[in-house]
TORKOL-4160 file (C-alpha; in steps of 0.2 Angstrom, whole numbers, padded with zeros to 4 digits, m for minus):
324
<pt num="1" X="0000" Y="0000" Z="0000"/>
<pt num="2" X="0008" Y="0017" Z="m0005"/>
<pt num="3" X="0008" Y="0032" Z="0005"/>
<pt num="4" X="m0007" Y="0040" Z="m0004"/>
<pt num="5" X="m0017" Y="0025" Z="0000"/>
<pt num="6" X="m0013" Y="0025" Z="0018"/>
<pt num="7" X="m0018" Y="0043" Z="0019"/>
<pt num="8" X="m0034" Y="0040" Z="0011"/>
<pt num="9" X="m0038" Y="0025" Z="0022"/>
<pt num="10" X="m0035" Y="0035" Z="0037"/>
<pt num="11" X="m0045" Y="0050" Z="0031"/>
<pt num="12" X="m0060" Y="0039" Z="0027"/>
<pt num="13" X="m0060" Y="0031" Z="0044"/>
<pt num="14" X="m0059" Y="0048" Z="0052"/>
<pt num="15" X="m0072" Y="0056" Z="0041"/>
<pt num="16" X="m0085" Y="0042" Z="0043"/>
<pt num="17" X="m0082" Y="0042" Z="0062"/>
<pt num="18" X="m0085" Y="0061" Z="0063"/>
<pt num="19" X="m0100" Y="0062" Z="0051"/>
<pt num="20" X="m0109" Y="0047" Z="0059"/>
<pt num="21" X="m0106" Y="0054" Z="0077"/>
<pt num="22" X="m0111" Y="0071" Z="0072"/>
<pt num="23" X="m0127" Y="0065" Z="0063"/>
<pt num="24" X="m0131" Y="0053" Z="0077"/>
<pt num="25" X="m0130" Y="0067" Z="0090"/>
<pt num="26" X="m0142" Y="0078" Z="0080"/>
<pt num="27" X="m0153" Y="0063" Z="0076"/>
<pt num="28" X="m0157" Y="0057" Z="0093"/>
<pt num="29" X="m0168" Y="0072" Z="0098"/>
<pt num="30" X="m0177" Y="0070" Z="0082"/>
<pt num="31" X="m0181" Y="0052" Z="0084"/>
<pt num="32" X="m0186" Y="0056" Z="0102"/>
<pt num="33" X="m0198" Y="0070" Z="0096"/>
<pt num="34" X="m0205" Y="0059" Z="0082"/>
<pt num="35" X="m0208" Y="0045" Z="0095"/>
<pt num="36" X="m0198" Y="0033" Z="0085"/>
<pt num="37" X="m0194" Y="0022" Z="0100"/>
<pt num="38" X="m0189" Y="0004" Z="0104"/>
<pt num="39" X="m0203" Y="m0008" Z="0108"/>
<pt num="40" X="m0195" Y="m0023" Z="0117"/>
<pt num="41" X="m0202" Y="m0041" Z="0115"/>
<pt num="42" X="m0214" Y="m0047" Z="0128"/>
<pt num="43" X="m0204" Y="m0063" Z="0129"/>
<pt num="44" X="m0187" Y="m0054" Z="0130"/>
<pt num="45" X="m0176" Y="m0053" Z="0146"/>
<pt num="46" X="m0185" Y="m0044" Z="0160"/>
<pt num="47" X="m0169" Y="m0033" Z="0162"/>
<pt num="48" X="m0172" Y="m0027" Z="0144"/>
<pt num="49" X="m0190" Y="m0020" Z="0148"/>
<pt num="50" X="m0182" Y="m0004" Z="0154"/>
<pt num="51" X="m0175" Y="m0001" Z="0136"/>
<pt num="52" X="m0193" Y="0002" Z="0130"/>
<pt num="53" X="m0194" Y="0020" Z="0124"/>
<pt num="54" X="m0176" Y="0022" Z="0119"/>
<pt num="55" X="m0175" Y="0030" Z="0102"/>
<pt num="56" X="m0172" Y="0018" Z="0088"/>
<pt num="57" X="m0167" Y="0019" Z="0069"/>
<pt num="58" X="m0150" Y="0026" Z="0074"/>
<pt num="59" X="m0144" Y="0016" Z="0059"/>
<pt num="60" X="m0148" Y="0030" Z="0048"/>
<pt num="61" X="m0133" Y="0039" Z="0054"/>
<pt num="62" X="m0122" Y="0024" Z="0051"/>
<pt num="63" X="m0128" Y="0023" Z="0033"/>
<pt num="64" X="m0126" Y="0042" Z="0031"/>
<pt num="65" X="m0109" Y="0042" Z="0037"/>
<pt num="66" X="m0104" Y="0027" Z="0026"/>
<pt num="67" X="m0112" Y="0034" Z="0010"/>
<pt num="68" X="m0105" Y="0051" Z="0012"/>
<pt num="69" X="m0087" Y="0044" Z="0015"/>
<pt num="70" X="m0089" Y="0033" Z="m0001"/>
<pt num="71" X="m0095" Y="0048" Z="m0011"/>
<pt num="72" X="m0080" Y="0058" Z="m0006"/>
<pt num="73" X="m0066" Y="0046" Z="m0008"/>
<pt num="74" X="m0073" Y="0033" Z="m0019"/>
<pt num="75" X="m0078" Y="0042" Z="m0035"/>
<pt num="76" X="m0074" Y="0032" Z="m0050"/>
<pt num="77" X="m0072" Y="0016" Z="m0041"/>
<pt num="78" X="m0085" Y="0004" Z="m0049"/>
<pt num="79" X="m0079" Y="m0010" Z="m0039"/>
<pt num="80" X="m0089" Y="m0003" Z="m0024"/>
<pt num="81" X="m0105" Y="m0003" Z="m0033"/>
<pt num="82" X="m0112" Y="m0020" Z="m0029"/>
<pt num="83" X="m0107" Y="m0020" Z="m0010"/>
<pt num="84" X="m0113" Y="m0002" Z="m0008"/>
<pt num="85" X="m0130" Y="m0007" Z="m0017"/>
<pt num="86" X="m0133" Y="m0022" Z="m0006"/>
<pt num="87" X="m0128" Y="m0012" Z="0010"/>
<pt num="88" X="m0140" Y="0002" Z="0006"/>
<pt num="89" X="m0154" Y="m0009" Z="m0001"/>
<pt num="90" X="m0155" Y="m0019" Z="0015"/>
<pt num="91" X="m0154" Y="m0003" Z="0025"/>
<pt num="92" X="m0170" Y="0003" Z="0016"/>
<pt num="93" X="m0178" Y="m0013" Z="0020"/>
<pt num="94" X="m0173" Y="m0011" Z="0038"/>
<pt num="95" X="m0179" Y="0007" Z="0038"/>
<pt num="96" X="m0197" Y="0002" Z="0032"/>
<pt num="97" X="m0197" Y="m0012" Z="0046"/>
<pt num="98" X="m0192" Y="0000" Z="0059"/>
<pt num="99" X="m0204" Y="0013" Z="0054"/>
<pt num="100" X="m0219" Y="0002" Z="0055"/>
<pt num="101" X="m0213" Y="m0005" Z="0072"/>
<pt num="102" X="m0211" Y="0012" Z="0079"/>
<pt num="103" X="m0227" Y="0020" Z="0072"/>
<pt num="104" X="m0238" Y="0005" Z="0077"/>
<pt num="105" X="m0230" Y="0003" Z="0094"/>
<pt num="106" X="m0226" Y="m0016" Z="0091"/>
<pt num="107" X="m0211" Y="m0027" Z="0090"/>
<pt num="108" X="m0215" Y="m0033" Z="0073"/>
<pt num="109" X="m0214" Y="m0023" Z="0057"/>
<pt num="110" X="m0214" Y="m0029" Z="0039"/>
<pt num="111" X="m0222" Y="m0046" Z="0037"/>
<pt num="112" X="m0210" Y="m0061" Z="0035"/>
<pt num="113" X="m0215" Y="m0063" Z="0017"/>
<pt num="114" X="m0214" Y="m0044" Z="0013"/>
<pt num="115" X="m0196" Y="m0043" Z="0020"/>
<pt num="116" X="m0191" Y="m0059" Z="0011"/>
<pt num="117" X="m0197" Y="m0053" Z="m0005"/>
<pt num="118" X="m0188" Y="m0036" Z="m0004"/>
<pt num="119" X="m0172" Y="m0045" Z="0001"/>
<pt num="120" X="m0174" Y="m0057" Z="m0013"/>
<pt num="121" X="m0176" Y="m0043" Z="m0026"/>
<pt num="122" X="m0161" Y="m0034" Z="m0019"/>
<pt num="123" X="m0150" Y="m0049" Z="m0019"/>
<pt num="124" X="m0154" Y="m0054" Z="m0037"/>
<pt num="125" X="m0149" Y="m0036" Z="m0042"/>
<pt num="126" X="m0133" Y="m0038" Z="m0032"/>
<pt num="127" X="m0129" Y="m0054" Z="m0041"/>
<pt num="128" X="m0132" Y="m0046" Z="m0058"/>
<pt num="129" X="m0120" Y="m0031" Z="m0053"/>
<pt num="130" X="m0107" Y="m0043" Z="m0046"/>
<pt num="131" X="m0107" Y="m0054" Z="m0062"/>
<pt num="132" X="m0108" Y="m0039" Z="m0074"/>
<pt num="133" X="m0095" Y="m0038" Z="m0088"/>
<pt num="134" X="m0090" Y="m0056" Z="m0085"/>
<pt num="135" X="m0084" Y="m0054" Z="m0067"/>
<pt num="136" X="m0078" Y="m0070" Z="m0059"/>
<pt num="137" X="m0090" Y="m0076" Z="m0045"/>
<pt num="138" X="m0081" Y="m0092" Z="m0040"/>
<pt num="139" X="m0078" Y="m0095" Z="m0021"/>
<pt num="140" X="m0060" Y="m0096" Z="m0014"/>
<pt num="141" X="m0058" Y="m0111" Z="m0002"/>
<pt num="142" X="m0050" Y="m0107" Z="0015"/>
<pt num="143" X="m0032" Y="m0114" Z="0017"/>
<pt num="144" X="m0032" Y="m0120" Z="m0001"/>
<pt num="145" X="m0017" Y="m0109" Z="m0008"/>
<pt num="146" X="m0029" Y="m0101" Z="m0021"/>
<pt num="147" X="m0042" Y="m0115" Z="m0025"/>
<pt num="148" X="m0058" Y="m0109" Z="m0031"/>
<pt num="149" X="m0075" Y="m0118" Z="m0032"/>
<pt num="150" X="m0087" Y="m0113" Z="m0047"/>
<pt num="151" X="m0104" Y="m0120" Z="m0048"/>
<pt num="152" X="m0109" Y="m0111" Z="m0063"/>
<pt num="153" X="m0120" Y="m0095" Z="m0065"/>
<pt num="154" X="m0135" Y="m0103" Z="m0056"/>
<pt num="155" X="m0126" Y="m0112" Z="m0043"/>
<pt num="156" X="m0115" Y="m0097" Z="m0038"/>
<pt num="157" X="m0131" Y="m0086" Z="m0038"/>
<pt num="158" X="m0140" Y="m0098" Z="m0026"/>
<pt num="159" X="m0125" Y="m0099" Z="m0014"/>
<pt num="160" X="m0123" Y="m0080" Z="m0014"/>
<pt num="161" X="m0142" Y="m0079" Z="m0010"/>
<pt num="162" X="m0140" Y="m0091" Z="0004"/>
<pt num="163" X="m0125" Y="m0082" Z="0011"/>
<pt num="164" X="m0133" Y="m0065" Z="0010"/>
<pt num="165" X="m0149" Y="m0071" Z="0018"/>
<pt num="166" X="m0140" Y="m0080" Z="0032"/>
<pt num="167" X="m0128" Y="m0066" Z="0035"/>
<pt num="168" X="m0142" Y="m0053" Z="0036"/>
<pt num="169" X="m0152" Y="m0064" Z="0048"/>
<pt num="170" X="m0137" Y="m0067" Z="0058"/>
<pt num="171" X="m0133" Y="m0048" Z="0061"/>
<pt num="172" X="m0151" Y="m0045" Z="0064"/>
<pt num="173" X="m0152" Y="m0057" Z="0078"/>
<pt num="174" X="m0135" Y="m0052" Z="0085"/>
<pt num="175" X="m0142" Y="m0034" Z="0087"/>
<pt num="176" X="m0150" Y="m0037" Z="0104"/>
<pt num="177" X="m0137" Y="m0031" Z="0117"/>
<pt num="178" X="m0130" Y="m0013" Z="0119"/>
<pt num="179" X="m0115" Y="m0011" Z="0107"/>
<pt num="180" X="m0114" Y="m0030" Z="0103"/>
<pt num="181" X="m0117" Y="m0029" Z="0084"/>
<pt num="182" X="m0106" Y="m0014" Z="0081"/>
<pt num="183" X="m0091" Y="m0021" Z="0092"/>
<pt num="184" X="m0092" Y="m0038" Z="0085"/>
<pt num="185" X="m0092" Y="m0031" Z="0067"/>
<pt num="186" X="m0077" Y="m0020" Z="0069"/>
<pt num="187" X="m0064" Y="m0035" Z="0068"/>
<pt num="188" X="m0074" Y="m0041" Z="0053"/>
<pt num="189" X="m0071" Y="m0025" Z="0044"/>
<pt num="190" X="m0053" Y="m0028" Z="0046"/>
<pt num="191" X="m0052" Y="m0045" Z="0039"/>
<pt num="192" X="m0063" Y="m0040" Z="0025"/>
<pt num="193" X="m0051" Y="m0025" Z="0021"/>
<pt num="194" X="m0036" Y="m0037" Z="0021"/>
<pt num="195" X="m0046" Y="m0049" Z="0010"/>
<pt num="196" X="m0051" Y="m0035" Z="m0002"/>
<pt num="197" X="m0033" Y="m0029" Z="m0003"/>
<pt num="198" X="m0026" Y="m0047" Z="m0006"/>
<pt num="199" X="m0039" Y="m0052" Z="m0019"/>
<pt num="200" X="m0039" Y="m0035" Z="m0028"/>
<pt num="201" X="m0058" Y="m0033" Z="m0026"/>
<pt num="202" X="m0056" Y="m0014" Z="m0023"/>
<pt num="203" X="m0068" Y="m0013" Z="m0008"/>
<pt num="204" X="m0055" Y="m0007" Z="0005"/>
<pt num="205" X="m0063" Y="0010" Z="0006"/>
<pt num="206" X="m0080" Y="0003" Z="0010"/>
<pt num="207" X="m0072" Y="m0007" Z="0024"/>
<pt num="208" X="m0064" Y="0008" Z="0031"/>
<pt num="209" X="m0080" Y="0018" Z="0030"/>
<pt num="210" X="m0090" Y="0005" Z="0039"/>
<pt num="211" X="m0076" Y="0004" Z="0053"/>
<pt num="212" X="m0077" Y="0023" Z="0056"/>
<pt num="213" X="m0096" Y="0023" Z="0055"/>
<pt num="214" X="m0098" Y="0009" Z="0068"/>
<pt num="215" X="m0086" Y="0018" Z="0080"/>
<pt num="216" X="m0095" Y="0034" Z="0078"/>
<pt num="217" X="m0112" Y="0025" Z="0082"/>
<pt num="218" X="m0104" Y="0016" Z="0097"/>
<pt num="219" X="m0101" Y="0033" Z="0105"/>
<pt num="220" X="m0120" Y="0033" Z="0108"/>
<pt num="221" X="m0124" Y="0014" Z="0108"/>
<pt num="222" X="m0111" Y="0008" Z="0121"/>
<pt num="223" X="m0120" Y="0002" Z="0137"/>
<pt num="224" X="m0131" Y="0010" Z="0143"/>
<pt num="225" X="m0137" Y="0014" Z="0125"/>
<pt num="226" X="m0145" Y="0031" Z="0121"/>
<pt num="227" X="m0150" Y="0025" Z="0104"/>
<pt num="228" X="m0152" Y="0008" Z="0095"/>
<pt num="229" X="m0148" Y="0005" Z="0077"/>
<pt num="230" X="m0164" Y="m0005" Z="0073"/>
<pt num="231" X="m0166" Y="m0015" Z="0058"/>
<pt num="232" X="m0160" Y="0000" Z="0048"/>
<pt num="233" X="m0143" Y="m0003" Z="0054"/>
<pt num="234" X="m0142" Y="m0022" Z="0057"/>
<pt num="235" X="m0149" Y="m0027" Z="0040"/>
<pt num="236" X="m0137" Y="m0015" Z="0032"/>
<pt num="237" X="m0122" Y="m0022" Z="0041"/>
<pt num="238" X="m0127" Y="m0039" Z="0036"/>
<pt num="239" X="m0128" Y="m0033" Z="0018"/>
<pt num="240" X="m0111" Y="m0025" Z="0020"/>
<pt num="241" X="m0103" Y="m0041" Z="0027"/>
<pt num="242" X="m0110" Y="m0052" Z="0013"/>
<pt num="243" X="m0108" Y="m0039" Z="0000"/>
<pt num="244" X="m0089" Y="m0037" Z="0003"/>
<pt num="245" X="m0086" Y="m0055" Z="0006"/>
<pt num="246" X="m0094" Y="m0060" Z="m0010"/>
<pt num="247" X="m0085" Y="m0046" Z="m0020"/>
<pt num="248" X="m0069" Y="m0053" Z="m0013"/>
<pt num="249" X="m0074" Y="m0071" Z="m0017"/>
<pt num="250" X="m0073" Y="m0075" Z="0001"/>
<pt num="251" X="m0091" Y="m0081" Z="0003"/>
<pt num="252" X="m0085" Y="m0098" Z="0011"/>
<pt num="253" X="m0075" Y="m0088" Z="0024"/>
<pt num="254" X="m0091" Y="m0080" Z="0032"/>
<pt num="255" X="m0094" Y="m0095" Z="0044"/>
<pt num="256" X="m0077" Y="m0092" Z="0051"/>
<pt num="257" X="m0076" Y="m0073" Z="0054"/>
<pt num="258" X="m0095" Y="m0072" Z="0055"/>
<pt num="259" X="m0096" Y="m0087" Z="0068"/>
<pt num="260" X="m0106" Y="m0076" Z="0080"/>
<pt num="261" X="m0118" Y="m0071" Z="0067"/>
<pt num="262" X="m0120" Y="m0089" Z="0063"/>
<pt num="263" X="m0122" Y="m0096" Z="0080"/>
<pt num="264" X="m0135" Y="m0083" Z="0084"/>
<pt num="265" X="m0146" Y="m0089" Z="0069"/>
<pt num="266" X="m0142" Y="m0108" Z="0074"/>
<pt num="267" X="m0147" Y="m0105" Z="0092"/>
<pt num="268" X="m0164" Y="m0098" Z="0086"/>
<pt num="269" X="m0167" Y="m0113" Z="0074"/>
<pt num="270" X="m0163" Y="m0125" Z="0088"/>
<pt num="271" X="m0174" Y="m0117" Z="0100"/>
<pt num="272" X="m0189" Y="m0117" Z="0089"/>
<pt num="273" X="m0187" Y="m0135" Z="0083"/>
<pt num="274" X="m0183" Y="m0141" Z="0101"/>
<pt num="275" X="m0198" Y="m0131" Z="0108"/>
<pt num="276" X="m0210" Y="m0139" Z="0095"/>
<pt num="277" X="m0203" Y="m0157" Z="0096"/>
<pt num="278" X="m0204" Y="m0157" Z="0115"/>
<pt num="279" X="m0221" Y="m0148" Z="0116"/>
<pt num="280" X="m0215" Y="m0133" Z="0126"/>
<pt num="281" X="m0197" Y="m0137" Z="0133"/>
<pt num="282" X="m0183" Y="m0125" Z="0129"/>
<pt num="283" X="m0165" Y="m0130" Z="0124"/>
<pt num="284" X="m0158" Y="m0113" Z="0128"/>
<pt num="285" X="m0163" Y="m0102" Z="0143"/>
<pt num="286" X="m0168" Y="m0090" Z="0129"/>
<pt num="287" X="m0163" Y="m0087" Z="0111"/>
<pt num="288" X="m0154" Y="m0079" Z="0102"/>
<pt num="289" X="m0139" Y="m0086" Z="0112"/>
<pt num="290" X="m0133" Y="m0069" Z="0119"/>
<pt num="291" X="m0149" Y="m0069" Z="0129"/>
<pt num="292" X="m0145" Y="m0087" Z="0135"/>
<pt num="293" X="m0129" Y="m0080" Z="0143"/>
<pt num="294" X="m0138" Y="m0065" Z="0150"/>
<pt num="295" X="m0150" Y="m0076" Z="0159"/>
<pt num="296" X="m0135" Y="m0086" Z="0165"/>
<pt num="297" X="m0128" Y="m0071" Z="0174"/>
<pt num="298" X="m0117" Y="m0062" Z="0161"/>
<pt num="299" X="m0119" Y="m0043" Z="0161"/>
<pt num="300" X="m0122" Y="m0035" Z="0144"/>
<pt num="301" X="m0104" Y="m0029" Z="0144"/>
<pt num="302" X="m0097" Y="m0046" Z="0147"/>
<pt num="303" X="m0107" Y="m0053" Z="0132"/>
<pt num="304" X="m0100" Y="m0039" Z="0121"/>
<pt num="305" X="m0083" Y="m0042" Z="0127"/>
<pt num="306" X="m0082" Y="m0061" Z="0125"/>
<pt num="307" X="m0092" Y="m0061" Z="0108"/>
<pt num="308" X="m0080" Y="m0048" Z="0101"/>
<pt num="309" X="m0064" Y="m0057" Z="0107"/>
<pt num="310" X="m0071" Y="m0073" Z="0099"/>
<pt num="311" X="m0074" Y="m0064" Z="0083"/>
<pt num="312" X="m0057" Y="m0055" Z="0083"/>
<pt num="313" X="m0048" Y="m0072" Z="0085"/>
<pt num="314" X="m0058" Y="m0080" Z="0072"/>
<pt num="315" X="m0055" Y="m0065" Z="0060"/>
<pt num="316" X="m0036" Y="m0069" Z="0062"/>
<pt num="317" X="m0040" Y="m0087" Z="0058"/>
<pt num="318" X="m0049" Y="m0081" Z="0042"/>
<pt num="319" X="m0035" Y="m0070" Z="0037"/>
<pt num="320" X="m0022" Y="m0084" Z="0039"/>
<pt num="321" X="m0034" Y="m0095" Z="0029"/>
<pt num="322" X="m0033" Y="m0082" Z="0014"/>
<pt num="323" X="m0019" Y="m0090" Z="0004"/>
<pt num="324" X="m0018" Y="m0084" Z="m0014"/>
């Protein structure tokens, strides 16, 4: 990386941080005035009931900081288009979901089929953008010294769709404790930056912008949170992770550095299946799994710290697995 690239990388992180923090600072009073507030699940942890009424949709500031930084530093970089589109597209879906929840004072927004349909359309367009101009869409195999798997256009598109859907659901479920999703995703932005640089994907700027935006958001979202990102932020972050990973052809690496996202989804699936098969018994104290640990006596801060340490270590493993 030359000196100019280092300066641009540093500047993009700082700009994204400053813009996000400034917008969030001005946004919180607006969200509060418009009564766009969190409605906690009735079946959630008792300790979370006090969070009801906290402003939500703070992810708007994350998206604003991210997009402005990309527009300033990424002009002419067409490599950014697919991942930026996926990030913003899922952010819009999350915004609609949040807005319905807040206005109707309920914990459910868009219906499941509506959310899935919108996500499917956005993912299809993402696949088309990714494959435009004959771009390669095979999948790099971890620890393989450059081995790629290619399942053909349809097979690759199906795997990308599953990766996008799984990742966005994972980030959505992970966003349930103050500061958890943002802190867990910070080391992910670093391994994706490394992967982008190694593979020549050209998405390093987006990784830097997301890292800065997440740090700017954490100023207000660290425990005790004064604002939540809502689905606006959590779905957008899932779109970012999947979008950059697929752009770098690192789709098969997602279960490694995104282990926390994965285990959050798996814990919900296990809980639902076990509950139905045993007619009311629970496998975990509560799902997603971060609530299981909370009910086991872990504080929110401990959950964030441990989950982030696990992600940081697995991100290092993913970086080591990237052999080209």
